[in-house]
N, C-alpha and C positions, 0 to 999 in steps of 0.2 A: 309686589310691594303692598303693604301696608295701606288700607283706609286711615286717610286722618282722625286719631281720636278726639279732636277739639275741631268740629267743624266751622264751631261758631268763632274759632279765635283769628283774629285779624293776620297776627303774628304768621301765623302758620298757614295762612290762606294763601291759592294763587294768585299774582296777578292779575290785575284788571285789564290796564294796556298791555297793548303790543311792546311798544317800545317806550320802557319809561324814560322821564327827562333826563339828560345829560346835567352833570354840574356846570353853573356856569365859574370859567376860569378866569383870574384878574389879572388883567395886562395894562401897564402902568397907569393904576389904579381906576379904569374900569373893566366891568365884567362881558366878555366877549367867550361866543362858542366855541369850540378848537375846530377846525376845518380838516373834517376827516374827510380820505377821500369816497365818493360814492354820494357823500354827502352835497348837500346845494347842487347839483347838478355837474360834480364833476363824476369822471369817468374812474373806474378803478382798474389800476392798471392789472397786467397778469402776472403772477407768482413766475418769477424768474429765479433760475438758482446763481448763485454768486458764483463766478468762474474761480477755480482749484487754484491753491495758491501756492506757487511754484516754492519749492523746498532746495535749496544746493545740497547737493550729495554731500557735500564738504565743509568743514568750517575752516574757516583762513585759518591759516596756519597761527595768527595771535591768539586767537578766541582757542584754538585748539589747545593748546600748549598753557593758555591760564585754567581751561578746563582740566589738565590733565596734573598741573601742580594745585588746584583746588582739591580733587580727588585724592592725590598724593596725601596733602595735608588731612583731609579726613579719616583716609585709612591709619595716619599715624596716630590723630585724634583718640579712634577707637582702640588704638593696643595703649595707649599711656592710660586714658581709664580704667582699661579693661585691668592693667599692671597695678593702677592707684589704686584700685577695690580692693584687689590682691592682697596688696601692703598692709591696707586698711585694716582688711580683716585678720590677717598674719599680726600684725598690734595687737588688738581688739583680743586674739586669742591667749595670746602671752600674755596679756594685761590681768586677765581674767582667770589666770594661771591652767588652761586647759591642758588636759590630759597628754603629753607628746608623743605618747606609743600609742593613741588615737591614727585608725589608718587615714582619714581625710585630712587629721591633723600633720600627720608625716608628710602624706603629700604637698600639704599647702607649704609645710615649712621646706623640703627639697626643692620645689619648685621655686617659689619664690627667692630663695638660698641662692641660685642660680644667678640672680639678676642684683642681689645686694650682696653678694660676695665682696667687693672690692671697699664695702664701707663698713665691711665688720672689724670690730675692735678698735674704731674712731674715738668712739667714749667708753667707758664700761657701764654696764648695766645699773638699774638701780631694781632695787629687790623690794617688794613689798611682800609684807606679811611671811607665813611661814607654808603656804601650801604651795609654794613654788608661781606667783606671780610675780614680773619685773617689768617694768620697763624698757624698751628695747631703743636706745637712741638711735641705733645702725638703722632700724627699718625706716625712723623720722626722718633721718637723713637722705636715706637713698630716696622716700620719696620727695623730700624738697629739691632734689637733684635732678631726676628726672621731671618732675615737673618745669624746672629752669631749661633742662635741655631743651624740652618740648616747645619750652618760648621761642628759643634763639633758635631752633631749626624753624619755627613756622614764621617768625619775623623775614630768617634768610630767605626762607621762599617766598615769602609776599615779595621780597623787596626784587625777583628777578622777573615778576611778570608783572609789574608796576614801574609806570612812567614815573621820572623822577618828581613830575608837578603833582603828581598824584598822592593824599596824604595814606598813613600808611594805617589800620586802625592799631 
């Protein structure tokens, strides 16, 4: 340990009292010192470990079912979010006129094309400029439909585990 470079400075000096006074606490308009164990003749209780908490090995049927439905909803949400992001990437690549012969673009178009097949040709594409860029309306419609289907499925699953008097978010 290094010696104190400023021995005369009171801010960095050693305390002179063995136990500095404790602050006074306000209680109903007057200041009182808190009664700590070992203070004012009170014995200090020996340290004891708290008893272990009894955990049930299995959840009740209702909470297990709610947990399972909650996890299914979380799993479906992750899938829908990933699909929606891929659809958005596809839409942006088509909007800026990305080269459809690129390996990544081909993979993305084929993968998302499987999910967007039911929506192809609903509305004709709107072409922008001469570089091959276009607005793919079927991708936007597919994004909306998959979002609505997820919302309906989530409401249905939440309804199966909620009581009739509980509000549904």
